[in-house]
N, C-alpha and C positions, 0 to 999 in steps of 0.2 A: 510518640507516633508509631502507625503500626506497622507491621513487618512489612518490605516490599514483596509486590507480587514473584519477580523478577531483578536479581541483582548478579552483575554480571563485572567482573574484575580481571584486567589483563585475560582478556579471552584469546585465544590463537589454537588455528589449527592449520598443519601439516599434511598435504600428500605427498609423502617423497621431495622432494625439493620444489615443489610445491607450496607457497604459504597461500590460504583460503583465506584465514583470518590473524587478523597482524593488529593484536594489541585491545580488543574493542571493550568498552567499558561501557556498562547500559544498566541502568536503574528504573524499574517499568513501576509504580505505585498500585495499589487494590485499587479498581473500581476505573483504572484508565483505561481506555482506546488509542494501541499507540501504532503507528503504520511507521514499517522497516522496508525504504524504499529504496533503491538501486540496480547500476547496470548489469545486464544479464555478466557471470561470473564476477561481481563486487563481494561476494560474500557473504549475501543476507541468506542467502538458503541454507547457510551452511550453518551459518551462525543460530536459526532456526531450529534445525534437524539436532544441533546442538542442547537447543534450550528444551524439545519435544523427548529428549533421552534416547534418539535415532543415531547419534555419535557420541563418543566421547573426544574430548576437549585435549590439544597436545600439553596444551597449558594453559593456565589462570583459574582462574575462580567461578563459579557458576551454582548460583543459590535461586532453587523456585518454591515457591512457596515456603522460604523458611527452612529448606531440606536439602540437599545433596544426590545428585542423581546416582551417585557413584557408591553411595551407602544405605541412600532412601526409599531405591527408585522404588519399593513395594507403596511406599506410602503418597509418592506423586502419583501413579499413573490414576490413580482411582479420582485425582480431584485435578484436572485438567483433560479437555477434550479437543482433538483434531478432526480438522475440516481440510482434504489436502483440494488441490485444483480441477482431479480428477479421481474417481470412488467405484469401482466396476463392484458393481452387484451382481447375487444369482437375479438370472430376469426373473424366474419365475416364480419368486415368491413376488407375495402384496406384499405393498407399500406398509402396512401394520403387524404383518408379519417379518419384513427387516427389521423394523424398529423392536421388534417381541424378541427379535434374536442378539440382538446386542444389547439389550436391557438384561438380558440372563447372565450377560459376563458380570457383570455388578451387585452390591451385596443391596445401594440403595438406591434410589433416582427417582428419576420422575416416570407415570403414568405413562404407556403408550400413547395414547388418546392426548393427555394435555402436550408429549413432543410434539406430535403432530397436528395440535393447533396452534402452538409456536413459530410454525416452518409455513402453517396455512395449507396443510393437506389435508385436515379432517376430511376435506371432499374425494380425497382419493385413495383413502384410505385400504380400499377392498382392492385394489386396480394391482394390477401386475409390474415391477419395477420394469420390464422392456418395454411398457405401453407410455411411460412415461417423458415428458419433453424435458430438454436439455435441463431447464431453468425450473423445475422439476424434480432431477436426481438432484442436482446441485443442491437444492432445502433436505431432499431425503438424506443428503450425506452430512446437511446441517442437523440434520432432528437426530440420528445416531450419536454425533458429536459433542450432543447435548443431553442425551438419555439419563446420565450420570450424571445430572446437575454439576459441576464441572464448575471450579473457582477459576478458572485461567482453561482460556478459549483458543486456541492456536487457527490464523482460516487464510490459508494458502488463497490468494488467487481466487477466491470465492466469488467472482461474477466473471471471470474470463471464459468466452464464449457466448454469451447471454444477450439476447436483444433488448434494448432500453429501457421496456416494459418490465423484464421478466429484473434486471438490472438496479430496480427501482423497488421491487419488490423486494430483492435480497435488502437492499441498503435499512429498506424498514424494519426490517427483521432481526440486522443487526442493532440499529440503532435503537428497538425496545429489549436488546437483550443487555445494551448500555445503562437502559433505565431502569433494571433489575439486579444492578451492584457487579458486573462482572468483570472481569479485566479480559482484556479483548487484545490480539496480537493480531494484524492482519499486515498481508504483503498484498502490493498490488501493483497493477500498472496503469490503473488511471487514477489519473492527480484529481480529478474530481472525484471522486472517489474518496480519496484520503482527505482532500478537504474539507466532503459533506461529513464524512466518519469520524476522524483522529482526535482526539484532545491534542497530540503530538505526533510530532512526524520525526523517525530518526532517518538521515540520509548515507548512505555508506556508498565507500570507492572503492577499489584498490584494498580489500580488508580493511578499514578503517571507518569510524565514524567521521564524516565531514563538515554535515549539523543538523543539528537537531531542537526541535522546540515549536510552539503551535504555529500551527498551518498561517495564521495571518501573523505572527511573529517573522518568521522565517519571509514572508511574503515583503513584507515591509523593512528589511536588510537590504534588499536590493536599493533601495533609498530613489526608488521611480513608482509610483503609485499606477502608471496606465505607460502603456507598451503601444508601438507603433511599427507591423508591419509593410514592407513597402518593395516593390522590384521596377525597374525602371530598362528605357531602352533608349540610348546604350547603356549598359550599366554604372551605375554612377558609386564612385571611387567612396568605400564608407571613412578615409581618412579625410572627405572633404568634409565629412559630416561634425566635425570634434568641435566645433567653435558654435554650435545651433545654441540657444537659451533654452535654458531649463534641462538642458541634457544631462543623464545619467552617466550612459554609454551604451557605447554601439556594438552590434553583433553582425558580422557576418551567416546569411541562411536561405539555403535554396537558391543560393543565387542572387536574392537580394537581401536586405539588410532589416534588422530589429532594433529597433530604439528603444531607452526606459527615458522615462520622463517624469519630471514633475508636473507637469501644467501643460496638458494639451492644447489648451488656446493658443498658447504662447508657442510650444515646438512647431506645431501645423505647420500654421502659418510661414515660419522660417524655413522648414523643408521644401515647401512646395516654390519657394523662391529661391531657395536652395539650387534647386533643381532646375529652373527655368534659368537659372543664371551657368548653369553646367551645360544649358543646350539636349537636357534628357527628357524625355517627356515619360512620366507615371503610367504602369500596366496595371499592376496593383497597388489597393491602398487598403488598408484596415488601421484602427485602431479598438482596444478593450486594456479591459485590469489585469495588472501582473496577475499573474496566479503561483501557483507548485512546481508548474511544468520549467517556468519563466526560473525560479529560483535553482531545480534541477540543471536547468540548463546551461547557467551561470557555473555551477559546480564544476559542472562535468565535462562541460563543451558540449554536451548532447543531450536532446530531448529522452526523455524515457522512454514516451510511445517507438520511439526511432531504436531502442532497446529493445524492445520484443521482439523474438524470435518466430518463425510463421505459426 
């Protein structure tokens, strides 16, 4: 078997009396795209910064591309790429000049035009950075991360703040990188993004890994494939719904309730009947397939999007 791209055992990080990472074990195979998800303060950013060599661990073992940051940092750095949530470039430089600058830091890597082509910026090569849109700046940050042709790529919230069209364009680029055999570690607040791009998802809460697996397997772990969300007037006591047929679980949400059910065609008529018998009126009702956000809600008690800062 090939050496894992990342192998972490018993990772701990303390900041004075605060334990940010509390014994994480993690293994990421070469060529795998893994999403690291968690609420604010869960420890995921600290974990990624340790993997990137920006922070030393307090305890535990961290192996990146078969090497240790403590003793072999110079061997690791040329083999990884990092794209931050926000990267500030000199605005008077052109796209091509910016990529050339970062390319000069490495002994080998991509041609400048090839890096621009990979992120679909070849038509903007002569444009100044200050004239780029938010989506184009994010693509430039990705080009800079790719210019050394890294084996391992860290993407921190790569589509935050982008419009839907720009986000989809970034998804296509990241998907093409997976096709080139690169290992990708992705942090994101967009569950749909993780579901579309990631081979595997690792959910972190309170400094620990609370769940991991393929998106399909994590969704299947809920035991119900369909979700019913509703609100009533007056409010229907969720406790009165536990006897509904096909029900897996009930959760309160935003003054209403969220039901996980196995068979929508069985549970929905029973819900309508229960609401009528309780003398309540449905004011909102929607149904959908279960998603990763439902997994996150079940594990942590809140939606990941609710955790995103302003």
